[in-house]
C-alpha positions in Angstrom: 14.2 43.0 32.4 10.8 44.6 31.8 7.9 42.3 32.6 4.2 42.9 31.6 1.8 40.4 33.1 -1.0 39.4 30.7 -2.4 36.1 32.0 -4.0 35.1 28.7 -5.8 31.7 29.0 -5.3 29.3 26.2 -3.7 31.7 23.8 -3.3 28.8 21.3 -2.7 25.1 21.2 0.4 23.1 20.6 -1.8 20.4 19.1 -0.5 20.9 15.7 1.2 19.3 12.7 4.9 18.5 12.9 7.3 17.2 10.2 8.7 13.7 10.1 12.3 14.5 9.7 12.8 16.5 6.4 9.9 14.6 4.8 10.0 13.6 1.1 10.8 15.5 -2.1 7.5 14.8 -3.7 3.8 13.8 -3.2 2.8 11.2 -0.6 -0.3 9.3 -1.8 -0.5 6.3 0.5 0.3 5.5 4.1 0.1 2.3 6.3 1.9 0.7 9.2 3.9 -2.5 8.6 6.1 -4.4 11.2 5.9 -1.5 13.6 7.1 1.1 11.1 5.3 3.8 9.1 5.3 3.2 5.3 4.8 6.1 2.9 4.2 5.7 -0.8 3.8 8.2 -3.6 5.9 10.0 -6.2 9.2 10.9 -4.7 12.9 10.0 -5.0 14.1 10.9 -1.5 12.8 10.6 2.1 14.7 12.3 4.9 17.4 13.1 2.3 18.0 9.4 1.7 17.4 7.9 -1.8 14.0 6.1 -1.8 12.1 5.4 -5.0 8.5 6.2 -4.4 8.3 4.2 -1.1 10.0 4.6 2.2 9.7 3.6 5.9 9.9 5.8 9.1 10.9 4.1 12.3 9.9 7.1 14.5 13.3 8.7 14.2 14.6 8.4 10.6 13.7 7.4 7.0 15.1 4.5 5.0 14.2 2.9 1.7 12.5 -0.5 1.0 15.1 -2.1 -1.1 15.5 -0.5 -4.6 11.9 0.8 -4.3 9.4 1.1 -7.1 9.7 2.6 -10.5 6.4 4.5 -10.6 3.7 6.1 -8.5 2.4 4.2 -5.4 -1.3 4.8 -4.7 -2.3 2.2 -2.1 -0.6 0.3 0.7 -1.9 -2.6 2.9 -0.7 -5.5 5.0 -1.9 -8.9 3.7 -0.7 -12.3 5.0 2.1 -10.6 6.9 3.5 -8.9 3.7 3.3 -5.3 2.6 1.2 -4.9 -0.6 1.8 -1.8 -2.8 -0.5 -0.8 -5.6 -0.1 2.0 -8.2 1.1 2.7 -11.7 4.4 0.9 -12.0 6.1 -2.0 -13.8 9.0 -2.8 -11.6 9.5 -3.3 -7.8 13.0 -3.9 -6.4 14.4 -4.7 -9.8 11.7 -7.3 -10.4 8.9 -7.0 -13.0 5.7 -6.2 -11.3 2.7 -4.8 -13.1 1.0 -2.2 -10.9 1.0 -4.4 -7.8 3.8 -5.9 -5.7 4.5 -7.3 -2.3 7.4 -6.8 0.2 8.3 -9.5 2.7 10.6 -7.3 4.8 13.7 -7.9 2.7 12.7 -8.2 -1.0 10.0 -7.4 -3.6 8.0 -9.8 -5.7 5.0 -9.7 -8.0 1.5 -10.9 -7.4 1.1 -13.1 -10.5 1.2 -11.1 -13.7 -0.5 -8.1 -12.1 -2.8 -5.7 -13.8 -2.8 -3.9 -17.2 -3.4 -0.5 -15.7 -3.1 1.3 -12.3 -4.3 0.2 -8.9 -5.9 2.9 -6.6 -7.2 0.9 -3.6 -6.7 -2.2 -1.5 -8.6 -4.0 1.3 -8.9 -7.5 2.8 -12.2 -9.2 2.4 -12.6 -12.7 3.9 -9.2 -14.3 3.4 -8.6 -12.6 0.0 -6.9 -9.4 -1.1 -9.3 -7.0 -3.0 -7.8 -4.5 -5.4 -9.6 -1.6 -7.2 -8.4 0.7 -10.0 -8.5 1.5 -13.7 -7.5 -2.0 -15.0 -9.5 -4.3 -17.1 -7.3 -7.4 -16.7 -5.8 -8.9 -13.5 -3.6 -12.0 -13.7 -4.5 -12.5 -17.3 -8.3 -12.7 -16.7 -11.0 -10.1 -17.4 -11.6 -8.0 -14.3 -13.1 -4.6 -14.8 -11.7 -2.2 -12.2 -12.0 -4.6 -9.3 -10.4 -8.0 -8.6 -9.4 -10.5 -5.9 -6.2 -12.4 -5.1 -6.4 -15.6 -3.1 -2.6 -15.8 -2.5 -1.8 -17.5 -5.8 -4.4 -16.5 -8.4 -6.4 -13.4 -9.5 -10.1 -13.6 -10.3 -12.9 -11.2 -11.0 -15.8 -9.9 -8.8 -18.6 -10.5 -11.2 -18.7 -8.1 -14.2 -16.9 -5.4 -12.3 -17.4 -1.7 -13.0 -17.6 0.4 -16.1 -15.2 3.1 -14.7 -12.4 3.5 -12.1 -12.8 2.2 -8.6 -11.2 4.6 -6.1 -12.0 3.0 -2.7 -12.7 -0.3 -1.0 -13.8 -1.3 2.5 -15.1 -4.4 4.3 -17.9 -3.7 6.8 -20.1 -6.3 8.5 -18.9 -9.1 6.2 -19.8 -7.1 3.2 -17.4 -5.7 0.6 -18.1 -2.1 -0.5 -16.6 -0.2 -3.4 -16.7 3.5 -4.4 -15.7 5.1 -7.7 -16.7 6.9 -10.8 -19.0 4.2 -12.1 -22.6 4.6 -13.2 -23.0 0.9 -14.1 -23.8 -1.5 -12.6 -24.0 0.8 -9.5 -24.2 4.6 -9.0 -20.7 5.5 -7.6 -21.0 3.1 -4.7 -21.9 -0.5 -4.4 -21.8 -3.7 -2.3 -21.0 -7.2 -3.3 -23.8 -9.7 -2.5 -21.7 -12.8 -3.4 -22.6 -12.9 -7.1 -23.1 -9.3 -8.3 -22.7 -5.6 -7.3 -25.8 -3.8 -6.0 -26.6 -0.2 -5.3 -26.3 1.2 -1.7 -29.6 3.1 -1.2 -29.5 4.9 -4.5 -25.8 5.6 -4.4 -24.1 9.0 -4.6 -24.5 11.9 -6.9 -20.8 12.1 -7.8 -17.5 10.1 -7.6 -16.7 8.3 -4.3 -13.0 8.6 -3.7 -12.5 6.9 -0.3 -14.3 4.5 2.0 -13.7 3.7 5.7 -15.1 1.1 8.1 -16.1 2.9 11.3 -17.5 0.4 13.8 -20.5 -1.1 12.1 -20.9 1.9 9.8 -19.4 2.9 6.5 -18.0 6.4 5.8 -17.9 7.6 2.2 -15.9 10.6 1.0 -15.6 12.1 -2.4 -16.9 14.7 -4.8 -20.6 14.3 -4.3 -23.5 16.5 -3.0 -26.0 13.8 -2.3 -26.0 10.3 -0.8 -29.2 8.4 -1.1 -31.9 10.9 0.0 -29.7 13.2 2.0 -27.3 16.0 1.3 -23.8 14.8 1.7 -21.5 17.6 0.6 -18.5 15.3 0.0 -19.0 13.0 3.0 -21.8 10.8 4.4 -22.4 7.8 6.7 -24.1 4.6 5.8 -25.5 2.8 8.9 -26.5 -0.4 7.1 -30.0 0.8 6.3 -29.8 4.4 5.3 -27.5 7.3 4.6 -26.9 10.0 7.2 -25.4 13.5 7.0 -22.2 14.4 8.8 -23.0 18.0 9.7 -23.0 20.2 6.7 -20.0 18.4 5.2 -17.1 20.0 3.3 -16.9 22.8 0.6 -14.6 20.7 -1.6 -14.0 17.0 -2.0 -12.7 14.4 0.5 -9.9 12.1 -0.7 -9.0 10.1 2.4 -10.2 8.9 5.8 -8.9 7.3 9.0 -10.0 7.0 12.6 -8.5 7.2 16.1 -10.2 5.9 19.2 -12.0 9.2 19.6 -12.3 10.8 16.2 -12.9 10.3 12.5 -10.3 12.1 10.4 -10.9 13.4 6.9 -8.5 14.8 4.4 -8.8 16.3 0.9 -9.0 19.6 -0.9 -11.5 21.3 1.3 -11.0 24.5 3.3 -14.1 24.4 5.4 -15.8 21.5 7.3 -19.1 22.0 9.0 -18.8 25.7 8.1 -15.6 26.0 10.1 -12.3 26.9 8.5 -10.3 23.6 8.2 -7.4 23.6 5.8 -7.5 20.2 4.0 -7.9 18.2 7.2 -10.6 17.9 9.9 -11.8 15.6 12.7 -15.4 14.5 13.5 -17.0 13.6 16.8 -20.7 14.7 16.4 -19.4 17.9 14.8 -16.5 18.9 12.6 -13.4 20.4 14.4 -10.1 21.9 13.3 -6.8 20.1 13.4 -4.3 22.8 14.1 -3.3 25.0 11.1 -4.0 22.3 8.5 -2.1 22.4 5.2 -1.5 24.7 2.2 -2.4 22.0 -0.3 -4.3 18.7 -0.6 -4.1 15.7 1.7 -4.2 12.4 -0.1 -3.4 9.8 2.7 -4.1 9.4 6.4 -3.2 6.8 9.0 -2.4 6.4 12.7 1.1 5.6 13.9 2.3 5.5 17.5 -0.9 7.2 18.6 -0.5 10.1 16.2 -2.4 11.0 13.1 -0.1 11.0 10.0 -1.1 12.9 6.9 0.5 12.8 3.4 -0.2 14.7 0.3 0.8 17.7 -1.9 1.3 20.1 0.9 4.6 21.8 1.8 3.6 23.9 4.8 1.3 23.8 7.9 0.8 27.4 8.8 4.2 28.9 8.8 6.0 25.6 9.5 7.7 23.7 6.7 6.1 20.3 6.1 7.4 18.5 3.1 4.5 16.3 1.9 4.1 14.4 5.2 3.3 15.5 8.8 2.1 14.2 12.1 -0.5 15.6 14.5 0.9 15.8 18.0 -0.8 15.1 21.4 -3.6 17.4 22.5 -1.6 19.5 24.9 -2.6 23.1 25.6 -0.1 25.9 26.0 -0.8 29.2 27.8 0.8 32.6 27.4 1.5 33.6 31.0 3.3 36.8 30.3 5.0 39.0 27.7 8.5 40.1 28.6 12.0 40.7 27.3 13.9 37.9 28.9 17.7 38.2 28.7 18.1 34.5 27.8 16.4 31.4 26.7 15.0 29.6 29.8 13.6 26.1 30.4 12.4 25.5 33.9 12.2 22.2 35.7 8.9 20.6 35.2 6.4 20.4 38.1 5.5 18.1 39.7 8.6 16.0 39.3 8.4 13.0 39.7 4.9 13.0 38.1 2.1 10.7 37.0 0.9 11.1 34.3 0.7 14.9 33.7 3.4 17.5 34.3 3.8 21.2 33.6 6.6 22.8 31.7 7.4 26.5 31.7 9.8 28.3 29.4 10.9 31.8 28.3 11.8 33.1 24.9 14.1 36.1 24.6 13.5 36.7 20.8 10.6 36.0 18.5 11.3 33.0 16.2 10.9 29.3 15.7 10.7 27.4 19.0 10.9 23.6 19.4 10.1 21.8 22.6 10.6 18.0 22.4 10.5 15.0 24.7 13.1 12.2 24.6 13.3 8.9 26.4 16.3 7.7 28.4 17.9 6.3 25.2 17.8 9.7 23.5 15.0 8.7 21.2 12.5 11.5 20.4 9.0 10.4 21.4 7.0 13.6 21.2 7.1 17.2 19.8 5.1 19.6 22.0 5.9 22.8 20.3 7.3 23.5 16.8 6.2 26.9 15.7 6.9 30.6 15.7 6.5 32.2 19.1 6.7 35.8 20.2 9.0 37.0 23.0 7.5 36.0 26.4 6.8 33.4 29.0 4.9 30.2 28.3 3.6 27.2 30.1 2.1 23.9 28.9 1.1 20.5 30.2 2.4 17.2 28.9 0.3 14.1 29.3 2.5 11.0 29.5 -0.3 8.5 30.2 0.7 6.3 27.2 4.4 6.1 28.2 6.1 3.7 30.7 7.6 4.8 34.0 11.2 6.0 33.7 13.5 9.0 33.0 12.6 11.4 30.2 14.1 14.6 29.0 12.6 17.9 27.7 14.6 19.9 25.3 13.9 23.4 24.1 15.6 24.9 21.0 15.4 28.5 19.9 17.9 30.0 17.5 21.3 28.4 18.1 20.6 27.6 21.8 19.2 24.4 23.4 18.4 23.5 27.0 17.7 20.1 28.4 15.9 19.1 31.7 15.4 15.7 33.3 11.9 14.4 34.2 10.9 11.3 36.1 7.6 9.5 35.4 6.4 7.2 38.1 3.3 5.1 37.7 
């Protein structure tokens, strides 16, 4: 065949968003990890093609329901006292009456007292109690304006509460913070002093939609331009004494936050972060950075599962790749175009070095432009990583796989293009 050598360094990165099976058939609004599995909640009736009413679990390979599920939208998920807590706008969980909040013990659903009289948007643990925020005015039969606490058996109020919806809750340095659309008694964001809610350095200029503990700091995201005396542009950091900017922020509002060991991750409706094109998701470490192709619509939920960032929302695509409402961000592995050719067949070469520890190189050739998938499997046949899942032009490619977080053993690389697949054996020795 004809071969044209290009030697183009770092043509693009395979660090990109990949689907979790076939995803869901509707919006994902909440994510968490419970008993070693990823839990997704939202407004959907199937997950991975399996019936699942608004909540489902992903074991790393396939989707399954949580009993009979929930009869309405799930907005928030959290683990409390070894049980999964779901909050939202619903009145039944697993066939049992449950007003806007319910718990799952691994096999069945049950209510938390008599629940709320309107929807729940946020959950956190403060002290030994579960804190819930939302649009309700009654929790467990007692007056509780938009924020309440559950001690394992009873609901009670946090002071006089808020005069509008609470969207986010977080516990930082033994202090409970809330964010929302309230102007009384606090301006969009407040902290609990044990008896009442107080402002956080003047509050924010617009609604606070999410909060996250980051070390000893608090991160606030939302639909505001100012936080305290600084320009926030939808995101800002509170260090315990003052607000700080996070670069130039976003061009549209932030709805969710999570963190890895290295980065803060923000999701929402924005298309730029720090002036850089970032489609609805971005990462921060002293500056804003892109996360692959991002998404074609809003991100509403973020978490970390098996070392990968998981995003849920309204999106259906990441770049050209189909992504039904939920996706995962793969390892940071670079891929280089080493040549453009017209190969006569699909080719996957043996990795080198082999055996390896912990990084190895994988070279492959594509005879026709199209969708290419390169995945890694363990000795049992379980998929553990997706290195490539996107459209590639005809040519030769090479990438590195970092297996530092995996145990010694036999692994397999598998490339798929069109109706052909090739598998190669790899040996990791540590």
